[in-house]
Every structure is written in C-alpha cells, then in structure tokens.
C-alpha positions in Angstrom: 0.0 0.0 0.0 2.8 2.4 0.8 4.3 2.1 -2.7 1.1 3.2 -4.3 0.2 5.9 -1.7 0.1 9.3 -3.3 -1.7 12.5 -2.5 -3.8 12.6 0.7 -3.2 8.9 1.4 0.5 9.3 1.2 0.5 12.3 3.4 -1.7 10.5 6.0 0.7 7.5 6.1 3.7 9.8 6.3 2.1 11.8 9.2 1.5 8.6 11.2 5.1 7.4 10.6 6.5 10.8 11.4 4.8 10.8 14.8 5.1 7.1 15.7 7.6 5.7 13.3 10.9 3.9 13.7 14.2 3.4 11.8 12.4 0.9 9.6 10.2 3.7 8.3 13.0 6.0 7.2 13.3 4.5 3.7 9.7 5.4 3.0 10.5 9.1 3.8 13.6 9.0 1.7 11.7 7.5 -1.3 8.9 10.0 -0.8 11.3 12.9 -0.8 13.2 11.6 -3.9 10.0 10.9 -5.9 8.2 14.2 -5.0 8.3 17.3 -7.2 7.4 20.9 -6.7 5.5 21.8 -3.5 5.1 18.1 -2.7 8.9 17.9 -2.3 8.7 20.6 0.4 5.9 18.7 2.2 8.0 15.5 2.0 11.0 17.3 3.5 8.9 18.6 6.4 7.6 15.1 7.1 11.1 13.6 6.8 12.3 15.9 9.5 9.5 14.6 11.6 10.6 11.0 11.5 14.2 12.0 12.1 13.1 13.3 15.5 11.9 9.8 16.4 15.1 7.9 15.8 18.5 7.7 17.4 20.6 6.2 14.6 23.2 9.0 13.7 23.9 7.7 10.2 20.2 7.7 9.3 19.5 11.1 10.9 22.5 12.8 9.3 21.8 11.2 5.9 18.2 12.3 6.2 19.1 15.9 7.1 21.5 16.0 4.2 18.8 14.7 1.8 16.4 17.4 3.1 19.1 20.0 2.6 19.7 18.9 -1.0 16.0 18.9 -1.8 15.3 22.4 -0.5 18.4 24.0 -1.9 17.1 23.0 -5.3 14.4 25.6 -4.7 16.6 28.0 -2.7 13.6 30.1 -1.8 13.9 32.2 1.3 10.5 31.4 2.6 11.0 27.6 2.3 14.5 27.8 3.6 13.5 29.8 6.7 10.6 27.4 7.3 13.0 24.4 7.2 15.5 26.2 9.4 12.6 26.9 11.9 11.9 23.1 11.9 15.5 22.1 12.3 16.2 24.2 15.3 13.6 22.5 17.6 14.7 19.2 16.2 18.3 19.9 17.2 17.0 21.0 20.6 15.0 17.8 21.0 18.2 15.8 20.3 20.2 17.9 22.8 17.6 17.4 25.5 17.5 13.7 24.9 21.3 13.6 25.0 21.3 15.5 28.3 19.0 12.8 29.7 21.1 9.9 28.3 24.5 8.5 29.0 27.4 6.9 27.2 27.4 6.3 23.5 23.7 7.3 23.0 24.5 10.7 24.6 27.5 11.2 22.2 25.5 10.1 19.2 22.5 12.4 19.9 24.9 15.3 20.5 26.5 14.6 17.1 23.1 14.6 15.5 22.1 17.9 17.1 25.4 19.5 15.9 24.9 18.2 12.4 21.3 19.5 12.3 22.4 23.0 13.6 25.3 23.1 11.1 23.0 22.3 8.3 20.5 24.9 9.4 23.3 27.5 9.4 24.5 26.4 6.0 21.0 26.8 4.6 20.8 30.3 6.2 24.1 31.3 4.7 23.2 30.1 1.2 19.6 31.5 1.2 19.1 34.1 -1.5 16.7 36.8 -0.7 13.6 36.9 -2.8 
C-alpha cells in the first residue's frame, strides 16, 4: 500500500510514521522525498524531518538531514529555507535534551546529530538568497 500511496493517502501515512515511526520507516520518507516534485517535495521534506526526530541512529539522521538540505536547496527560496530552518532548530533542541538525559554512547550520538542539524541549518541560512 505504501508504494502506491500518493496525495492525501501518502500524506496521511507519512504523518502517522513521522509521529510514531521507527528506523524501519525512514526509507519510506527518503523515497517519498526523492520521488516528489514541486511543492510536494517541500511537504515531503517537512515530514522527513518529523521521522528523524523519532530515531537515534546517527547515520540515518545525518543522511536524512543531508537529503532534506539537497531537496530544499534545489528551490533556494527564502520562505521555504527559513521554514525548514525553523523546523531544524527545535529538532536539534530535542536531540540535545534527549542527549542530556542519556549517557554513554547514546549521549554522544545524539549530540553529534544535534550538531549536524544545527550546522546544516546554518548552511541553509548562509546560502539562502533573498527573494
């Protein structure tokens, strides 16, 4: 069903995964982002960031953040870029807060994720052209 889900159904599935998903659901978001065009790509990027907040795997989180970056820089629209930055900042904060409540390797990995998210947000900000 996921493969064939487009439009409202695809968005509904993505919303459920973004709020309650796991690492196993990340490929759905990556595929959705890669297969989307126009404004749907922006929506896919927003939902992708949602699932990244639910997982702790640094490689998946950083890859997802990079994929979102690549997708939105294709548009390089100040409104879109600022919106994504405003989603990335609380995502990084969530990772930092979870890191502070964790210990050992998980703490280190979550801190790395937060740093990467903030660095990517800064890179978007620096590369945003004003409309």
